[in-house]
Chimera marker file (.cmm) of the C-alpha trace (Angstrom):
<marker_set name="trace">
<marker id="1" x="94.215" y="259.464" z="160.085" r="1" g="1" b="0" radius="0.5"/>
<marker id="2" x="91.516" y="260.633" z="162.321" r="1" g="1" b="0" radius="0.5"/>
<marker id="3" x="90.918" y="264.298" z="163.503" r="1" g="1" b="0" radius="0.5"/>
<marker id="4" x="90.679" y="264.545" z="167.172" r="1" g="1" b="0" radius="0.5"/>
<marker id="5" x="87.936" y="267.109" z="166.870" r="1" g="1" b="0" radius="0.5"/>
<marker id="6" x="85.623" y="264.396" z="164.949" r="1" g="1" b="0" radius="0.5"/>
<marker id="7" x="86.088" y="261.473" z="167.510" r="1" g="1" b="0" radius="0.5"/>
<marker id="8" x="83.189" y="260.705" z="169.804" r="1" g="1" b="0" radius="0.5"/>
<marker id="9" x="82.997" y="258.571" z="172.854" r="1" g="1" b="0" radius="0.5"/>
<marker id="10" x="81.031" y="255.300" z="172.512" r="1" g="1" b="0" radius="0.5"/>
<marker id="11" x="80.399" y="252.189" z="174.890" r="1" g="1" b="0" radius="0.5"/>
<marker id="12" x="80.910" y="248.413" z="173.843" r="1" g="1" b="0" radius="0.5"/>
<marker id="13" x="78.460" y="246.233" z="175.548" r="1" g="1" b="0" radius="0.5"/>
<marker id="14" x="78.165" y="242.635" z="175.549" r="1" g="1" b="0" radius="0.5"/>
<marker id="15" x="74.821" y="240.873" z="175.996" r="1" g="1" b="0" radius="0.5"/>
<marker id="16" x="74.182" y="237.649" z="177.988" r="1" g="1" b="0" radius="0.5"/>
<marker id="17" x="70.836" y="236.117" z="177.026" r="1" g="1" b="0" radius="0.5"/>
<marker id="18" x="68.817" y="234.120" z="179.807" r="1" g="1" b="0" radius="0.5"/>
<marker id="19" x="65.486" y="232.472" z="179.064" r="1" g="1" b="0" radius="0.5"/>
<marker id="20" x="62.589" y="233.525" z="181.433" r="1" g="1" b="0" radius="0.5"/>
<marker id="21" x="60.087" y="231.041" z="182.963" r="1" g="1" b="0" radius="0.5"/>
<marker id="22" x="57.490" y="231.996" z="180.252" r="1" g="1" b="0" radius="0.5"/>
<marker id="23" x="59.833" y="231.245" z="177.388" r="1" g="1" b="0" radius="0.5"/>
<marker id="24" x="60.962" y="234.751" z="176.369" r="1" g="1" b="0" radius="0.5"/>
<marker id="25" x="64.344" y="235.653" z="176.238" r="1" g="1" b="0" radius="0.5"/>
<marker id="26" x="66.006" y="238.648" z="178.146" r="1" g="1" b="0" radius="0.5"/>
<marker id="27" x="69.179" y="240.251" z="177.131" r="1" g="1" b="0" radius="0.5"/>
<marker id="28" x="71.230" y="241.793" z="179.723" r="1" g="1" b="0" radius="0.5"/>
<marker id="29" x="74.110" y="243.992" z="178.740" r="1" g="1" b="0" radius="0.5"/>
<marker id="30" x="77.652" y="244.194" z="180.451" r="1" g="1" b="0" radius="0.5"/>
<marker id="31" x="80.170" y="247.062" z="179.572" r="1" g="1" b="0" radius="0.5"/>
<marker id="32" x="83.142" y="245.885" z="177.845" r="1" g="1" b="0" radius="0.5"/>
<marker id="33" x="85.123" y="249.036" z="177.150" r="1" g="1" b="0" radius="0.5"/>
<marker id="34" x="84.797" y="252.738" z="176.093" r="1" g="1" b="0" radius="0.5"/>
<marker id="35" x="86.145" y="253.612" z="172.815" r="1" g="1" b="0" radius="0.5"/>
<marker id="36" x="86.654" y="256.865" z="170.651" r="1" g="1" b="0" radius="0.5"/>
<marker id="37" x="85.590" y="256.607" z="167.091" r="1" g="1" b="0" radius="0.5"/>
<marker id="38" x="84.651" y="258.711" z="164.058" r="1" g="1" b="0" radius="0.5"/>
<marker id="39" x="81.089" y="258.515" z="162.948" r="1" g="1" b="0" radius="0.5"/>
<marker id="40" x="79.954" y="258.621" z="159.351" r="1" g="1" b="0" radius="0.5"/>
<marker id="41" x="76.527" y="258.600" z="157.798" r="1" g="1" b="0" radius="0.5"/>
<marker id="42" x="75.972" y="256.037" z="154.940" r="1" g="1" b="0" radius="0.5"/>
<marker id="43" x="75.033" y="258.059" z="151.963" r="1" g="1" b="0" radius="0.5"/>
<marker id="44" x="76.548" y="256.464" z="149.134" r="1" g="1" b="0" radius="0.5"/>
<marker id="45" x="74.697" y="254.784" z="146.311" r="1" g="1" b="0" radius="0.5"/>
<marker id="46" x="76.385" y="251.338" z="147.010" r="1" g="1" b="0" radius="0.5"/>
<marker id="47" x="75.349" y="251.247" z="150.622" r="1" g="1" b="0" radius="0.5"/>
<marker id="48" x="71.996" y="252.509" z="149.833" r="1" g="1" b="0" radius="0.5"/>
<marker id="49" x="71.669" y="249.240" z="147.088" r="1" g="1" b="0" radius="0.5"/>
<marker id="50" x="72.910" y="246.916" z="149.918" r="1" g="1" b="0" radius="0.5"/>
<marker id="51" x="71.126" y="247.976" z="153.098" r="1" g="1" b="0" radius="0.5"/>
<marker id="52" x="67.861" y="249.542" z="151.389" r="1" g="1" b="0" radius="0.5"/>
<marker id="53" x="65.560" y="251.696" z="153.539" r="1" g="1" b="0" radius="0.5"/>
<marker id="54" x="67.593" y="250.642" z="156.499" r="1" g="1" b="0" radius="0.5"/>
<marker id="55" x="70.417" y="253.026" z="155.353" r="1" g="1" b="0" radius="0.5"/>
<marker id="56" x="68.682" y="255.753" z="157.275" r="1" g="1" b="0" radius="0.5"/>
<marker id="57" x="69.331" y="254.304" z="160.567" r="1" g="1" b="0" radius="0.5"/>
<marker id="58" x="72.850" y="253.207" z="159.844" r="1" g="1" b="0" radius="0.5"/>
<marker id="59" x="76.321" y="254.676" z="160.578" r="1" g="1" b="0" radius="0.5"/>
<marker id="60" x="79.840" y="253.750" z="159.697" r="1" g="1" b="0" radius="0.5"/>
<marker id="61" x="82.323" y="254.027" z="162.463" r="1" g="1" b="0" radius="0.5"/>
<marker id="62" x="86.091" y="253.718" z="162.610" r="1" g="1" b="0" radius="0.5"/>
<marker id="63" x="88.479" y="253.905" z="165.452" r="1" g="1" b="0" radius="0.5"/>
<marker id="64" x="91.845" y="255.281" z="165.599" r="1" g="1" b="0" radius="0.5"/>
<marker id="65" x="94.556" y="252.830" z="164.607" r="1" g="1" b="0" radius="0.5"/>
<marker id="66" x="91.552" y="250.527" z="164.167" r="1" g="1" b="0" radius="0.5"/>
<marker id="67" x="91.681" y="248.992" z="167.633" r="1" g="1" b="0" radius="0.5"/>
<marker id="68" x="87.819" y="248.273" z="167.955" r="1" g="1" b="0" radius="0.5"/>
<marker id="69" x="87.833" y="246.995" z="164.365" r="1" g="1" b="0" radius="0.5"/>
<marker id="70" x="90.636" y="244.281" z="165.283" r="1" g="1" b="0" radius="0.5"/>
<marker id="71" x="88.801" y="243.456" z="168.366" r="1" g="1" b="0" radius="0.5"/>
<marker id="72" x="85.734" y="242.732" z="166.623" r="1" g="1" b="0" radius="0.5"/>
<marker id="73" x="87.062" y="241.113" z="163.649" r="1" g="1" b="0" radius="0.5"/>
<marker id="74" x="88.373" y="238.347" z="165.844" r="1" g="1" b="0" radius="0.5"/>
<marker id="75" x="84.752" y="237.622" z="166.953" r="1" g="1" b="0" radius="0.5"/>
<marker id="76" x="83.281" y="237.222" z="163.390" r="1" g="1" b="0" radius="0.5"/>
<marker id="77" x="83.572" y="233.741" z="163.068" r="1" g="1" b="0" radius="0.5"/>
<marker id="78" x="83.848" y="232.501" z="166.792" r="1" g="1" b="0" radius="0.5"/>
<marker id="79" x="80.967" y="230.482" z="167.781" r="1" g="1" b="0" radius="0.5"/>
<marker id="80" x="81.146" y="230.807" z="171.768" r="1" g="1" b="0" radius="0.5"/>
<marker id="81" x="81.930" y="234.719" z="171.562" r="1" g="1" b="0" radius="0.5"/>
<marker id="82" x="80.094" y="235.901" z="168.336" r="1" g="1" b="0" radius="0.5"/>
<marker id="83" x="80.164" y="239.438" z="167.375" r="1" g="1" b="0" radius="0.5"/>
<marker id="84" x="76.304" y="239.385" z="167.339" r="1" g="1" b="0" radius="0.5"/>
<marker id="85" x="76.337" y="239.524" z="171.181" r="1" g="1" b="0" radius="0.5"/>
<marker id="86" x="78.000" y="242.784" z="171.129" r="1" g="1" b="0" radius="0.5"/>
<marker id="87" x="76.446" y="246.306" z="170.534" r="1" g="1" b="0" radius="0.5"/>
<marker id="88" x="77.396" y="249.977" z="170.791" r="1" g="1" b="0" radius="0.5"/>
<marker id="89" x="75.836" y="252.626" z="172.860" r="1" g="1" b="0" radius="0.5"/>
<marker id="90" x="76.269" y="256.269" z="171.342" r="1" g="1" b="0" radius="0.5"/>
<marker id="91" x="74.528" y="258.931" z="173.142" r="1" g="1" b="0" radius="0.5"/>
<marker id="92" x="72.176" y="256.908" z="174.935" r="1" g="1" b="0" radius="0.5"/>
<marker id="93" x="71.068" y="255.035" z="171.710" r="1" g="1" b="0" radius="0.5"/>
<marker id="94" x="71.955" y="251.146" z="171.199" r="1" g="1" b="0" radius="0.5"/>
<marker id="95" x="73.428" y="250.145" z="167.925" r="1" g="1" b="0" radius="0.5"/>
<marker id="96" x="73.820" y="246.629" z="166.711" r="1" g="1" b="0" radius="0.5"/>
<marker id="97" x="76.841" y="245.483" z="164.750" r="1" g="1" b="0" radius="0.5"/>
<marker id="98" x="76.173" y="244.581" z="161.098" r="1" g="1" b="0" radius="0.5"/>
<marker id="99" x="79.293" y="244.274" z="159.444" r="1" g="1" b="0" radius="0.5"/>
<marker id="100" x="82.993" y="244.297" z="160.836" r="1" g="1" b="0" radius="0.5"/>
<marker id="101" x="85.814" y="245.145" z="158.140" r="1" g="1" b="0" radius="0.5"/>
<marker id="102" x="89.458" y="245.602" z="158.737" r="1" g="1" b="0" radius="0.5"/>
<marker id="103" x="88.842" y="249.547" z="158.513" r="1" g="1" b="0" radius="0.5"/>
<marker id="104" x="85.387" y="250.162" z="159.568" r="1" g="1" b="0" radius="0.5"/>
<marker id="105" x="82.169" y="248.861" z="161.219" r="1" g="1" b="0" radius="0.5"/>
<marker id="106" x="78.634" y="249.300" z="159.972" r="1" g="1" b="0" radius="0.5"/>
<marker id="107" x="76.059" y="249.752" z="162.908" r="1" g="1" b="0" radius="0.5"/>
<marker id="108" x="72.367" y="249.775" z="162.779" r="1" g="1" b="0" radius="0.5"/>
<marker id="109" x="70.069" y="251.607" z="165.226" r="1" g="1" b="0" radius="0.5"/>
<marker id="110" x="68.423" y="248.751" z="167.410" r="1" g="1" b="0" radius="0.5"/>
<marker id="111" x="64.761" y="248.376" z="167.090" r="1" g="1" b="0" radius="0.5"/>
<marker id="112" x="64.335" y="248.580" z="171.049" r="1" g="1" b="0" radius="0.5"/>
<marker id="113" x="62.897" y="245.081" z="171.497" r="1" g="1" b="0" radius="0.5"/>
<marker id="114" x="65.575" y="244.054" z="173.667" r="1" g="1" b="0" radius="0.5"/>
<marker id="115" x="65.691" y="244.983" z="177.347" r="1" g="1" b="0" radius="0.5"/>
<marker id="116" x="68.463" y="247.469" z="178.183" r="1" g="1" b="0" radius="0.5"/>
<marker id="117" x="70.086" y="246.854" z="181.524" r="1" g="1" b="0" radius="0.5"/>
<marker id="118" x="73.467" y="247.442" z="182.996" r="1" g="1" b="0" radius="0.5"/>
<link id1="1" id2="2" r="1" g="1" b="0" radius="0.2"/>
<link id1="2" id2="3" r="1" g="1" b="0" radius="0.2"/>
<link id1="3" id2="4" r="1" g="1" b="0" radius="0.2"/>
<link id1="4" id2="5" r="1" g="1" b="0" radius="0.2"/>
<link id1="5" id2="6" r="1" g="1" b="0" radius="0.2"/>
<link id1="6" id2="7" r="1" g="1" b="0" radius="0.2"/>
<link id1="7" id2="8" r="1" g="1" b="0" radius="0.2"/>
<link id1="8" id2="9" r="1" g="1" b="0" radius="0.2"/>
<link id1="9" id2="10" r="1" g="1" b="0" radius="0.2"/>
<link id1="10" id2="11" r="1" g="1" b="0" radius="0.2"/>
<link id1="11" id2="12" r="1" g="1" b="0" radius="0.2"/>
<link id1="12" id2="13" r="1" g="1" b="0" radius="0.2"/>
<link id1="13" id2="14" r="1" g="1" b="0" radius="0.2"/>
<link id1="14" id2="15" r="1" g="1" b="0" radius="0.2"/>
<link id1="15" id2="16" r="1" g="1" b="0" radius="0.2"/>
<link id1="16" id2="17" r="1" g="1" b="0" radius="0.2"/>
<link id1="17" id2="18" r="1" g="1" b="0" radius="0.2"/>
<link id1="18" id2="19" r="1" g="1" b="0" radius="0.2"/>
<link id1="19" id2="20" r="1" g="1" b="0" radius="0.2"/>
<link id1="20" id2="21" r="1" g="1" b="0" radius="0.2"/>
<link id1="21" id2="22" r="1" g="1" b="0" radius="0.2"/>
<link id1="22" id2="23" r="1" g="1" b="0" radius="0.2"/>
<link id1="23" id2="24" r="1" g="1" b="0" radius="0.2"/>
<link id1="24" id2="25" r="1" g="1" b="0" radius="0.2"/>
<link id1="25" id2="26" r="1" g="1" b="0" radius="0.2"/>
<link id1="26" id2="27" r="1" g="1" b="0" radius="0.2"/>
<link id1="27" id2="28" r="1" g="1" b="0" radius="0.2"/>
<link id1="28" id2="29" r="1" g="1" b="0" radius="0.2"/>
<link id1="29" id2="30" r="1" g="1" b="0" radius="0.2"/>
<link id1="30" id2="31" r="1" g="1" b="0" radius="0.2"/>
<link id1="31" id2="32" r="1" g="1" b="0" radius="0.2"/>
<link id1="32" id2="33" r="1" g="1" b="0" radius="0.2"/>
<link id1="33" id2="34" r="1" g="1" b="0" radius="0.2"/>
<link id1="34" id2="35" r="1" g="1" b="0" radius="0.2"/>
<link id1="35" id2="36" r="1" g="1" b="0" radius="0.2"/>
<link id1="36" id2="37" r="1" g="1" b="0" radius="0.2"/>
<link id1="37" id2="38" r="1" g="1" b="0" radius="0.2"/>
<link id1="38" id2="39" r="1" g="1" b="0" radius="0.2"/>
<link id1="39" id2="40" r="1" g="1" b="0" radius="0.2"/>
<link id1="40" id2="41" r="1" g="1" b="0" radius="0.2"/>
<link id1="41" id2="42" r="1" g="1" b="0" radius="0.2"/>
<link id1="42" id2="43" r="1" g="1" b="0" radius="0.2"/>
<link id1="43" id2="44" r="1" g="1" b="0" radius="0.2"/>
<link id1="44" id2="45" r="1" g="1" b="0" radius="0.2"/>
<link id1="45" id2="46" r="1" g="1" b="0" radius="0.2"/>
<link id1="46" id2="47" r="1" g="1" b="0" radius="0.2"/>
<link id1="47" id2="48" r="1" g="1" b="0" radius="0.2"/>
<link id1="48" id2="49" r="1" g="1" b="0" radius="0.2"/>
<link id1="49" id2="50" r="1" g="1" b="0" radius="0.2"/>
<link id1="50" id2="51" r="1" g="1" b="0" radius="0.2"/>
<link id1="51" id2="52" r="1" g="1" b="0" radius="0.2"/>
<link id1="52" id2="53" r="1" g="1" b="0" radius="0.2"/>
<link id1="53" id2="54" r="1" g="1" b="0" radius="0.2"/>
<link id1="54" id2="55" r="1" g="1" b="0" radius="0.2"/>
<link id1="55" id2="56" r="1" g="1" b="0" radius="0.2"/>
<link id1="56" id2="57" r="1" g="1" b="0" radius="0.2"/>
<link id1="57" id2="58" r="1" g="1" b="0" radius="0.2"/>
<link id1="58" id2="59" r="1" g="1" b="0" radius="0.2"/>
<link id1="59" id2="60" r="1" g="1" b="0" radius="0.2"/>
<link id1="60" id2="61" r="1" g="1" b="0" radius="0.2"/>
<link id1="61" id2="62" r="1" g="1" b="0" radius="0.2"/>
<link id1="62" id2="63" r="1" g="1" b="0" radius="0.2"/>
<link id1="63" id2="64" r="1" g="1" b="0" radius="0.2"/>
<link id1="64" id2="65" r="1" g="1" b="0" radius="0.2"/>
<link id1="65" id2="66" r="1" g="1" b="0" radius="0.2"/>
<link id1="66" id2="67" r="1" g="1" b="0" radius="0.2"/>
<link id1="67" id2="68" r="1" g="1" b="0" radius="0.2"/>
<link id1="68" id2="69" r="1" g="1" b="0" radius="0.2"/>
<link id1="69" id2="70" r="1" g="1" b="0" radius="0.2"/>
<link id1="70" id2="71" r="1" g="1" b="0" radius="0.2"/>
<link id1="71" id2="72" r="1" g="1" b="0" radius="0.2"/>
<link id1="72" id2="73" r="1" g="1" b="0" radius="0.2"/>
<link id1="73" id2="74" r="1" g="1" b="0" radius="0.2"/>
<link id1="74" id2="75" r="1" g="1" b="0" radius="0.2"/>
<link id1="75" id2="76" r="1" g="1" b="0" radius="0.2"/>
<link id1="76" id2="77" r="1" g="1" b="0" radius="0.2"/>
<link id1="77" id2="78" r="1" g="1" b="0" radius="0.2"/>
<link id1="78" id2="79" r="1" g="1" b="0" radius="0.2"/>
<link id1="79" id2="80" r="1" g="1" b="0" radius="0.2"/>
<link id1="80" id2="81" r="1" g="1" b="0" radius="0.2"/>
<link id1="81" id2="82" r="1" g="1" b="0" radius="0.2"/>
<link id1="82" id2="83" r="1" g="1" b="0" radius="0.2"/>
<link id1="83" id2="84" r="1" g="1" b="0" radius="0.2"/>
<link id1="84" id2="85" r="1" g="1" b="0" radius="0.2"/>
<link id1="85" id2="86" r="1" g="1" b="0" radius="0.2"/>
<link id1="86" id2="87" r="1" g="1" b="0" radius="0.2"/>
<link id1="87" id2="88" r="1" g="1" b="0" radius="0.2"/>
<link id1="88" id2="89" r="1" g="1" b="0" radius="0.2"/>
<link id1="89" id2="90" r="1" g="1" b="0" radius="0.2"/>
<link id1="90" id2="91" r="1" g="1" b="0" radius="0.2"/>
<link id1="91" id2="92" r="1" g="1" b="0" radius="0.2"/>
<link id1="92" id2="93" r="1" g="1" b="0" radius="0.2"/>
<link id1="93" id2="94" r="1" g="1" b="0" radius="0.2"/>
<link id1="94" id2="95" r="1" g="1" b="0" radius="0.2"/>
<link id1="95" id2="96" r="1" g="1" b="0" radius="0.2"/>
<link id1="96" id2="97" r="1" g="1" b="0" radius="0.2"/>
<link id1="97" id2="98" r="1" g="1" b="0" radius="0.2"/>
<link id1="98" id2="99" r="1" g="1" b="0" radius="0.2"/>
<link id1="99" id2="100" r="1" g="1" b="0" radius="0.2"/>
<link id1="100" id2="101" r="1" g="1" b="0" radius="0.2"/>
<link id1="101" id2="102" r="1" g="1" b="0" radius="0.2"/>
<link id1="102" id2="103" r="1" g="1" b="0" radius="0.2"/>
<link id1="103" id2="104" r="1" g="1" b="0" radius="0.2"/>
<link id1="104" id2="105" r="1" g="1" b="0" radius="0.2"/>
<link id1="105" id2="106" r="1" g="1" b="0" radius="0.2"/>
<link id1="106" id2="107" r="1" g="1" b="0" radius="0.2"/>
<link id1="107" id2="108" r="1" g="1" b="0" radius="0.2"/>
<link id1="108" id2="109" r="1" g="1" b="0" radius="0.2"/>
<link id1="109" id2="110" r="1" g="1" b="0" radius="0.2"/>
<link id1="110" id2="111" r="1" g="1" b="0" radius="0.2"/>
<link id1="111" id2="112" r="1" g="1" b="0" radius="0.2"/>
<link id1="112" id2="113" r="1" g="1" b="0" radius="0.2"/>
<link id1="113" id2="114" r="1" g="1" b="0" radius="0.2"/>
<link id1="114" id2="115" r="1" g="1" b="0" radius="0.2"/>
<link id1="115" id2="116" r="1" g="1" b="0" radius="0.2"/>
<link id1="116" id2="117" r="1" g="1" b="0" radius="0.2"/>
<link id1="117" id2="118" r="1" g="1" b="0" radius="0.2"/>
</marker_set>
């Protein structure tokens, strides 16, 4: 059960990759939906051993009634609409989706190499 006071707003975006004439790939993002999630820092030893130093840039999110998790879980093995095309925007920071489970999603702060556009 999630307490309402811990929920924050996020934006789920989907990337469309286009190849430029010089060969570089440009990602443009389209908004899919807004969600409310509970944000949790990864501080346990198991997460630290799995993700290593990247654990400092990672969070675990979960939504009430696991609506976001069920939406993204259907995209895990889909070839045409894969979960790797989706990202989350939390407080003007873009996070890429690392792991989707039935009750949580692990996200990592994006390294900023992709072009942000709306």
